[in-house]
C-alpha positions, 0 to 999 in steps of 0.5 A: 403471917401468911402472904396472900399472893396472886398467881401473876405475882408468885414469881416475884414472891419467890424471887424475894429471897433468891437463896431459898429454894422456891416450892409450889405445894399443891395440896389438892387431891390426885384427881384434881391434879389430873384435871388441872395442874400448873407447869413448874417454871422457876420453882419445884412443884410438890403435890401432897394432898392436904390430909397427908401433910402431917405425915409427910412433913419431913418432905418439906424444908423450912428453909424453902419458900413455900407457896401453897395451892388448892382449888380456890385458896381455902385448903392451901391457907389451912396448910400454910397455917399448919406449916407456920405452926411447924417452923416454916417462915417463908409461906404464901397462899396462892390467892384464888387457887388453881381457878385464879391461876387459870383466869389470871395467869395461864388460861390453858389450865382447865377450870373445874 
């Protein structure tokens, strides 16, 4: 099952297993990262566009807690499902994506 986590609740979701390294996997395109991005705070930010995930799967560790992020949550949900099919257990989708991040958590992040 893929957890749906609001941006404001992400730190608590990561903290649920202190032994697992927290990773926020941003699956948006490079132009989107340049337009709006999050500042890592207590987690590693990894940027891999959705279509590159299968070829770069070895860059991810199934022992980590991975939360996936995109613009509104659809692409990141698909990536999380793909990761679940490839042996990842601790997965979340950031509900509402970077747009919700800006609205609910950090208004300094531009909306697009």
